[in-house]
N, C-alpha and C positions, 0 to 999 in steps of 0.2 A: 901813063894810064895802066899799063900791064903791071907795074910795080904796085900801084894802088889797089888794083883788083886782087892781087896776090896777098896783100896784107889783110884785106877784108875777109877773104876766105879763111885764112889761118885763124882769125879771131873767132869766126863762127865755129870752127872745129873745136876750138878750145872751150868755148861756152858749152857746146853739146857734150863734150867729154866731161866737163865739170858737172853738168846736170845729171849725166848718167852716173857719175861717181856718187853724187849726193843722193840720187834715188836709190842706188844700190845700198848705200849706207843706211838710208831710212828703212828700206825693206829688211836689210840684215838686222837693223836695230829692233824692228817690230818682231821679226822672227825670233830674235834672241830673247826679247821680253816675254813673248808668248811661250817660248820654249822653256823659260825659267819658272813658269807658274806650276803650282802643285795641283794635282788632280785629287779632288775630295768627293767621297760618296756621302750624301746627307740623307738622313731619315728624319723629317721634320713633321711632328704630329701625325705620324703614320704615312706621310707621303715621301716617296723617294725621288731624289734628284742628284745629278752629278755636276760639279762645277770645277773650274780651274781658277786658282786664286794665288795672289801674292801675299794674302793676309798672313800676319805673323802668328796669331793665336786663334783658337776656336772662337773666343769671344769676339775677335775682330771680324771673323766670317759672319757671325750672327748680326753684328752691327752693320756690316755692309749690306746684309739682307733685310735690314730694318726690322729685326726681330728682337723684341724686348723680353728679357727673362726675369724670373723670380728665383729666390733662393730655394723655394720648394720644388722648382721644376726638376725634371730628370734630364741630366746632360752628361753624356759620356763620349769621349773623355771630358774632364773638367774644362772649364772655360779658359784657364790659363795655360793649357797644354799647347805646345808649339805645333804648328801645322806641318805635316809631312806629306810627301807624295803618296797617293793611294790610301789616304787615311779614311776611316769610316766614322762618321759622327751621328749620334742619335740624340734627338731632343724631343722630350714629351712635356708639354706645358702642364703645370699643376691645375687642378680643377677645384673650385670652391664648393663644398657641400655643407649642409646644416644637419647636425646630429642632435636629436632630442632623446634624452633619457629621463623618463618621468616628466617632471616640470622644468628640468634644466635643458637649456639649448646652447649649442656651441657651433661656431662656424670654423671649418677646417679646410686648409689648402692641402691637396694631396695629389699624388700621381699614382696612387694605388690602382690596380686593375679592377678589383672587385670590392664589394661591400665588406666581405670577410677580411680582405687584406687591409682595408682602411681601418677597421676596428682593431685588428692585430697591431698595426703600426702605432696606433694611438693608445694601446693598452686598455681598450674598453672591453671588459669581459661580459659575456652573456651566458646564461644558463640554458640547458637543453629545452626547458619549457618556456623560455622567454619568447616574446613575439617581436620579430625584427622585420620591418618593412622599409624598402624592398628586401627581397630574400638575400641571404648571404652570398649567393652565387651571381647576383645581378651585377652587370658592368657599371662602373662609375661613370656618371655623366655630369656635365656642368650644371650647377644650381640644383643638384639633387638634394632631396630632403630624406633623411634616414631617421626612422622612429623606432625606439626600443621600449617595449612595455615589459617590465619585470614581472615574472609569474609569481603567484603566491599559493600556498597550500589551502585546500578545503576538503570537505568530505562529500563523497558521492554515494548515495544509497539507491541502488537500482533493484527494484523488486524485493526489497528487504536485505539485499547483500551490500555490505559496507566496503568501501575502498577509498584510499587516499588519492587525491587528484590535484593537478596543478592548472592554474589558469591565470589569465590577465583580466583586467577589469573589463568585463563584457557582459552581455545579457545572458540569462539562463538558456535561452534558445540557441545562441551561438556556442555557448559552452558545451551543450549536449551534442551539437553538430560536430564540434572539434573532437569530442570523445567517441564519435561514431555511434551514438545512441539514437535509435529511432523510436517514435511514439505511435501507439495505436490510438484510434479515435476515442476510446473510452478511458485511456490512461490519464492520470492526474499528476501534476508536477507542483511541488512546493519548494520555494516560492514560485510565483507565476513566471511564465516564459519571458515576459517583457521586463522583469526585474534585473537590475545590475548586481552581479555577485561581488562580494567583498571577501577579504581574507578570513579564513576559518568559518565561512558559511557552510551550511549543510543543504545540499541539493537532493531532494527526495523525490524519486520517480516511483509512483505507486501504480503498479500494474493492475488494472481493473478488468475483470472478465465477467461476462454474463453468460450463464448456462441454464439449460432447462432440465429439470429433474421430474420424472414421472414415477409416482409410488402408488401402491394399492394399500388402502387402509380399511380394517374392519369397522363396521358401525354397529353400535349396541342396539338391541331390540328394546321396544317399549313394553312395560308391564301394565296390562289392562285389568283392572279389578271390576268384577261384576257381583252385585248383591244377590245372595241366594237365600230365600226365606225358608227353604227346606233344610238348610245346613245350620247347625248350632252356631250361635254367635261366638266368634273367636277361632273358629275352625276355617281352614282354607283348603280348596281343592283345585289342583292344576287341571284346566280343561284343555289347554294347548301349550306345548313347549315352545319357548322362544328360540329363534335362530338369528344369528348375526348376519348382517349384510356385508357387501364389499363395494367400496367406492374408489375410483381412480382419480387421483389428484395430480394436476400439473403445476409445478412451481417454477417461477423465475428466480434464479439464485445469483446474487452478486458476490463475487470473490475479489478480495484485495490482497495481492501478493500470495495468492493460493489459498487464503483463508476466507471462509464464508462470513459475510457481514450482514446479509439480509436475505430473506426468503419471502416471496410474495406469491400467493395463490392466484393463478390466472384462469384456471378452468377446473371443473369438477364433473365427473361422469359416473353415474351409478352403474356398476357392473352386475350387482346382485342385490335385490331388495331384501331387507330384513323382515322377519316374521315375528309379530307381537306374541308375548307370553300372556295367555289369558288365565286368570285366577278367579275362581268363585269364592266369595267371602260370605261366611254364614252371618245371618241377621236374626236367627231364631233365638229368643231369650227364654231360658229355662229357669223359673223361679220356684223354689220349693217352699211352700207355706206350711210349716209344721208347728204344732203346738209346743211351746217351751215348758209344758207342765213337768213337774219334778216328781210326780207320784211314782211309787215303786212299781205299780202295775204297768204304767205307761212305759217306763224304762225297760222293764222286763220284756214287754211286747216288742219294743224297738230292737233290743239286743238279740231277740230270738229270730229276727228276720233271717231267712236262709237264702243261700245262693250267692254267687260272686266270689272274687278272690279276696282273701283276708291277709293283712299284714300289719305290723306294728310301726308306728311313726312317732316322732317327737313333736309335740304340739305346743303352741302358744296361742294367744288371743289378741285381737285388735279391734278398734272401733273406726267408724267413718270420720271421726274428728281427731284422729291422731296427728301428731306433728308431721307435716309434709303430705298428708293424705288428701286426695282430691274428692273423695266421696264416691268415686266411680270405680267399678272393678275393671279388670283387663278386658272383660267381655261386654262391658257397657252397662252393667246394672248400677242404678243410682241407689246407693245404700242409704242415703239420707232420706230419700223419698220412700224407701222400702225398709224401714227399721226392723220389721219382723222377718226379713229374709234370712234363710239359713244358707250361708255361703262360707266356703273355706278357700284360702289361698294355697296353691300347690305348685310343685315343680312339674310343668307339663310333660317332662320326659318320664315321670313316674306315674302321675295321675293326669290323663289328658283333660284339657279344659272342656267343660260341658258335661263331664261325667257325673252321674248320680252316685252318691256314696252314703254309707251309714257310718257315722262317727260315734264310737263308744263314749257315752256320757253327754253327747251333744244332740244326736238324732240324725234324721235324714237331712242331707244337704246337697248343694251343687258345687262342683269344683269350677268356680267362675272368676277366680282372681289369682294373681301372682305377686311375688315380692322379691326384692333384691336379696334378702337373706334366706329365702325359702328355696333350698337346694337339697336334692335327694329325698330321703324318707323323712320329710318334715312338712307340717301343715300349720296354717294360721287360721283359727276359727273366728268368725265375726260375731260381735255382740254390739247391740245398739247402746248398751250402758257401759260406761267406763268401769263401774264397780264390779259388774259381772265379768268383764275382761280381766280385772285384777284378781278376782276370785278364782278364775280358771288357772291362772299362773302358767307353769311349765310342767308338762308331764307326758309320759309315754302311754299311748292308747292304741287300741286296735281300730283299724279302718277296713271297711268292706266295700269293694266296688260292686255296684249293682247293675251296671251295663257297660 
C-alpha cells in the first residue's frame, strides 16, 4: 500500500509541474506576442487613436480597421509603407463635390481643405469679379455644390458720370447693391430694377431732385385810353403815368443729374400792384372848307395872311383813290365823304397833326394826315381830282403855321 500511494503522489506532482510549465510557456508566449507588436498613432478623418499591431503595411492596418480607401484620399505615409514602432499615420478620406461653371457641371473627389484649394488643385481659374459660392475660404464638406458665375463688363452711369463695371448675370437691383449704390425715392434707373443685366449693358442711374425756387418778377401796367372831345383828333395827352407792379412767384423745379428739366408754377403772390397809364385821345375833327377859286385876288388875299412861322417845304399831291389809300386820314377824316376838304399830309415832328396852315398856291388847310414817305420838311396836299393832283406835281413852296 505504501508503495502504491507513493507512486500516485509522484504522478500528481509531475502533472502539476507540467501544467505549470505549459501555463508559463503560454504566458510567456502571449507576452512575447504582445511585446512584439508595433505601437502606431493614427489620425483618421480628424480623430486620433493609438493601436498596437503586427500589421506589415499601413494598408494592412486600415484593412484590419475595416477602412476602405480611394486613390483620391490623403494617406501619409503611403499604404505600402512598412509599419514601424511609434509610427504616425494620417488618413483623410476624399469628399465628393459638384463644381458648376456656367452651364457646365463636374463632380470631383478631393481632400482639399477649402474651396480655394480645390479650385487651385483642379486648375480652375477665377477672375476677381467672378462670383463663387460658397466663398473661397469656405471649408470643403461632403456633397458640397460649388457655383462659379463668370463676370462680364458693362457700363454704369451714375448721375451722368460714366464708369466701367463688372457683374454676373443678376438683376439691376442686385448689381447696384453690389456696387454700393443707394437710390433716393425720386431717382430713376434704366433699365428697371427687376431686369436681368447682360454683357455690354448700360445701367443708367438718373438722379432726380425736386427744389423750390422763389422769384420776384415785374408786371407791366395797362394803357387805358379815354376819348377827349376837347382835344384835336390825333393828339394824345398823358393824364397819369403808368407804374409797373411786382409779383412773387414760387416754382417747383425738377432737376435730372443737376440740370433743370421742368419748372411748374405752384403759387403767385402780388407784392406791389401796378398803376395804369391813362391817356386822353383827341376826337375833335378840324375840317377847313376853303374855296378852291383860282382868281388872282383870292390868292393874293390868302398869301397876305399874316402871323405864324413860315418855312419852305417840298410838296407833292395825292388823292383819296390812290393805290393803297384807305380814304381816311391819320386823324380820321373821310376824304371820300369830304372831297372838298383842304388837308395836307405832314411829318408830325415838323408840323403837328391838327395844326392849321396856309400853303402857298393851295390855301388854308389842316395838317390831318401822314405818309410813309413824308419825312422832314415835306408835305403832300390832297386833291379830290387825280388830274388836279398831277397838275400840282412836285415843287418847293412856302408854308405858314397859323396856330
